[in-house]
C-alpha positions as CSV (number, residue, x, y, z in Angstrom):
1,M,103.3,83.8,66.1
2,R,106.4,82.1,67.5
3,T,105.2,82.7,71.0
4,I,101.9,81.0,70.3
5,Y,103.7,77.9,69.0
6,L,106.0,77.9,72.0
7,A,102.9,78.2,74.3
8,I,101.2,75.3,72.6
9,I,104.4,73.2,72.9
10,I,104.7,74.0,76.6
11,V,101.1,73.1,77.3
12,F,101.5,69.8,75.4
13,V,104.6,68.9,77.3
14,A,103.0,69.8,80.6
15,A,100.0,67.6,79.8
16,L,102.4,64.8,78.7
17,I,104.3,65.0,82.0
18,V,101.0,64.9,84.0
19,F,99.9,61.9,82.0
20,L,103.2,60.2,82.6
21,F,103.0,60.5,86.4
22,Q,99.4,59.5,86.6
23,N,99.7,56.3,84.5
24,T,102.6,54.4,86.0
25,Q,100.7,51.2,86.5
26,S,102.0,48.3,84.5
27,V,99.8,46.7,81.8
28,S,100.4,43.5,79.8
29,V,100.0,43.3,76.1
30,A,100.0,40.1,74.1
31,F,100.3,39.8,70.3
32,L,100.6,36.3,68.7
33,M,103.1,34.5,70.9
34,L,104.8,37.7,72.3
35,A,103.8,39.2,75.6
36,V,105.2,42.3,77.2
37,S,104.5,44.1,80.4
38,M,105.3,47.9,80.7
39,P,103.9,51.1,82.1
40,L,100.8,52.4,80.4
41,A,102.4,55.8,79.6
42,I,105.3,54.1,77.7
43,L,102.9,51.9,75.8
44,V,100.8,54.8,74.7
45,F,103.9,56.7,73.6
46,I,105.1,53.8,71.6
47,V,101.7,53.3,69.9
48,Y,101.6,57.1,69.1
49,I,105.1,57.0,67.5
50,L,104.2,53.9,65.5
51,G,101.0,55.5,64.3
52,A,102.8,58.7,63.3
53,V,105.4,56.8,61.3
54,T,103.0,54.5,59.5
55,G,100.5,57.4,58.9
56,G,103.3,59.6,57.5
57,S,104.6,56.8,55.3
58,L,101.1,56.0,54.0
59,F,100.5,59.7,53.2
60,A,103.8,60.0,51.4
61,L,103.0,56.8,49.4
62,L,99.6,58.1,48.4
63,R,100.9,61.5,47.5
64,R,103.6,60.0,45.3
65,S,101.1,57.6,43.6
66,Y,98.7,60.5,43.0
67,A,101.5,62.7,41.5
68,G,102.6,59.8,39.3
69,S,99.1,59.1,38.0
70,W,98.6,62.8,37.3
71,R,101.8,63.0,35.2
72,S,100.9,59.9,33.2
73,A,97.4,61.2,32.4
74,S,98.8,64.4,30.9
């Protein structure tokens, strides 16, 4: 099973490297009064990390809330 996980990680990293080299053009992003220009690959990576952090935090909050309501109902 460990070799399967390692193969999946290798394929994912290879796809990530290909994506990085194919998307080097710079894009501009504006939010409120802030504007930034950066390569598309870096922007996608930052958005992915922010989504993972906020999604994980929301999942943890909902799980704790559900567990708390389950204990108070008993």
